[in-house]
C-alpha positions in Angstrom: 129.0 9.2 96.1 130.0 6.0 97.8 128.7 2.7 96.4 125.8 1.7 98.6 124.2 -1.8 98.6 121.0 -2.3 100.6 119.4 -5.6 101.4 115.7 -4.9 101.5 112.5 -6.9 101.4 109.1 -6.7 103.1 110.1 -4.1 105.7 109.8 -1.3 103.1 108.6 -1.2 99.5 111.3 -0.4 96.9 109.5 2.7 95.5 109.5 4.4 98.9 113.1 3.3 99.6 114.4 4.8 96.3 112.8 8.2 97.2 114.9 8.3 100.4 118.2 6.9 99.2 119.8 6.2 95.9 121.4 2.8 96.2 121.6 -0.6 94.7 118.8 -2.6 96.3 119.1 -6.3 96.6 116.7 -8.9 98.0 116.8 -10.0 101.6 120.3 -11.2 102.5 121.2 -14.8 102.9 124.5 -16.3 104.0 127.3 -15.1 101.7 125.5 -12.1 100.3 127.5 -9.6 102.3 130.7 -11.1 101.0 129.4 -10.8 97.5 128.5 -7.1 98.2 132.0 -6.4 99.4 133.5 -8.0 96.4 131.2 -5.9 94.2 132.7 -2.8 95.7 130.2 -1.7 98.3 131.5 1.1 100.6 128.3 1.1 102.6 126.0 -1.9 103.2 122.5 -1.5 104.6 121.3 -4.7 106.1 117.6 -4.4 106.7 115.9 -7.7 105.6 117.4 -11.1 105.6 116.3 -14.7 105.4 115.7 -16.6 108.6 114.6 -20.2 108.1 114.2 -20.5 104.3 118.0 -20.5 103.8 121.1 -20.0 106.0 121.1 -16.5 107.6 123.7 -13.8 107.3 126.8 -15.0 109.3 128.5 -12.8 111.9 131.9 -13.5 110.3 130.9 -12.0 106.9 129.7 -8.8 108.6 133.0 -8.7 110.6 135.0 -9.2 107.3 133.1 -6.3 105.7 133.9 -4.1 108.8 137.5 -5.1 108.8 137.6 -4.2 105.1 136.6 -0.6 105.9 133.0 -1.0 104.8 130.3 0.7 106.8 127.6 -1.7 107.7 124.3 -0.4 109.0 121.6 -2.6 110.4 118.0 -2.0 111.1 114.4 -3.2 111.2 114.7 -7.0 110.9 117.8 -9.2 110.4 119.8 -6.0 110.4 118.5 -5.0 113.8 119.2 -8.4 115.2 122.8 -8.5 113.9 123.6 -4.9 114.8 122.6 -5.6 118.4 125.1 -8.5 118.4 127.9 -6.7 116.6 127.7 -2.9 117.3 130.7 -3.2 119.7 132.7 -4.4 116.6 131.7 -1.4 114.5 128.3 -2.2 113.0 125.8 0.6 113.3 122.3 -0.1 114.6 119.4 2.1 113.8 115.8 2.2 115.1 113.6 1.1 118.0 113.8 -2.6 117.2 117.6 -2.5 117.3 117.5 -0.7 120.6 115.1 -3.3 122.0 117.3 -6.2 121.0 120.3 -4.3 122.4 118.6 -3.9 125.8 117.5 -7.5 125.8 113.8 -6.5 125.8 113.7 -8.6 122.6 115.8 -11.8 122.3 114.4 -14.2 119.7 114.6 -13.7 116.0 111.0 -14.9 116.0 110.1 -11.3 116.9 110.9 -10.0 113.4 110.3 -13.2 111.3 107.6 -13.3 108.7 106.8 -14.9 105.4 106.5 -12.9 102.2 105.7 -13.4 98.6 109.1 -13.7 96.8 107.7 -12.1 93.7 105.9 -9.1 95.1 107.8 -8.8 98.3 104.5 -8.3 100.2 104.2 -9.7 103.7 101.9 -12.7 104.1 102.1 -12.8 107.9 102.6 -10.2 110.6 105.9 -10.0 112.6 105.4 -10.3 116.3 107.2 -7.0 117.0 104.6 -5.1 114.9 101.9 -6.9 116.7 103.3 -5.8 120.1 103.3 -2.1 118.9 99.8 -2.5 117.5 98.4 -4.0 120.7 100.0 -1.2 122.7 98.5 1.5 120.5 95.1 -0.2 120.6 95.2 -0.3 124.4 96.3 3.4 124.6 93.5 4.3 122.2 90.9 2.6 124.3 90.1 0.0 121.7 91.0 -2.9 124.0 91.7 -3.1 127.7 94.7 -4.6 129.5 93.1 -8.1 129.8 92.3 -8.2 126.1 95.8 -6.8 125.2 97.4 -9.6 127.2 95.2 -12.3 125.8 95.9 -11.3 122.2 99.6 -11.1 122.8 99.6 -14.6 124.3 97.7 -15.8 121.3 100.1 -14.1 118.9 103.1 -15.6 120.7 101.6 -19.1 120.6 101.3 -19.1 116.8 104.1 -20.2 114.5 105.4 -17.1 112.8 104.0 -17.9 109.3 100.5 -18.2 110.8 100.5 -14.8 112.5 97.7 -12.6 111.1 95.3 -10.4 113.1 92.3 -12.6 112.3 94.2 -15.7 113.4 95.4 -14.0 116.6 91.9 -13.0 117.5 90.6 -16.4 116.7 93.3 -18.0 118.9 92.3 -15.9 121.9 89.2 -18.0 122.5 86.8 -16.9 125.2 89.2 -14.3 126.5 87.9 -11.8 124.0 84.2 -11.3 123.4 82.6 -11.0 120.0 82.0 -7.2 120.1 85.6 -6.5 121.1 86.9 -8.8 118.3 85.0 -7.0 115.7 86.0 -3.6 117.1 89.7 -4.5 117.2 89.8 -6.0 113.7 88.0 -3.0 112.2 90.5 -0.7 113.9 93.5 -2.7 112.8 92.6 -2.3 109.2 93.7 1.4 109.3 95.7 1.7 112.5 98.1 -1.2 112.7 101.7 -0.3 113.6 104.5 -1.1 111.2 107.6 -0.6 113.3 109.8 -2.5 110.9 108.9 0.0 108.2 109.5 3.0 110.5 113.0 1.6 111.4 113.9 0.8 107.8 113.0 4.4 106.8 115.2 5.7 109.7 118.1 3.6 108.5 117.9 4.8 104.9 117.7 8.4 106.1 120.8 7.8 108.3 122.8 6.5 105.3 121.6 9.4 103.1 122.8 11.8 105.8 126.2 10.3 106.2 126.7 10.4 102.5 125.9 14.1 102.4 128.5 15.0 105.1 
């Protein structure tokens, strides 16, 4: 079994991750962490979560160094998806819908996947914009909101600084564009129906790594 090091945070809880893939799980990656993982003998690195604004982000050159050293580097969900879209032509493997959206330029800013989380529990304290996009799309398809409300809520979400993005804040920021009844209906629906595309993609990446290890 190759040595696998995965950088994971709020995209997926550790208990669920360990059921999918036996690996050494480390906190969201900051600059220099992939170099350390390579020195620690990693043969496969899974880059899922990483820091954005709190500290310096994972550098392209350390990913390239790992690839040149024969290490498989798999990116997905958050920082991993962003870096994979930039470096897949150099050998990094991108997994998941968020990676594909960055690759196609449907997404461009790291703001799409940024959030704040509790460093102790790892729980998200804000909602990433990419999850909001998928949630609003589902709400529209389910008849919970119409196109006008969808668009108003998305504009509200995009206008908020990423640490402030929560569904109540998004609804509040929509102003008169969303009536009271629709607000209540949407927020009640979100409690049990919100999309978590980052989690979905993280699971897909871990399944991918588990599969290549079984070959």
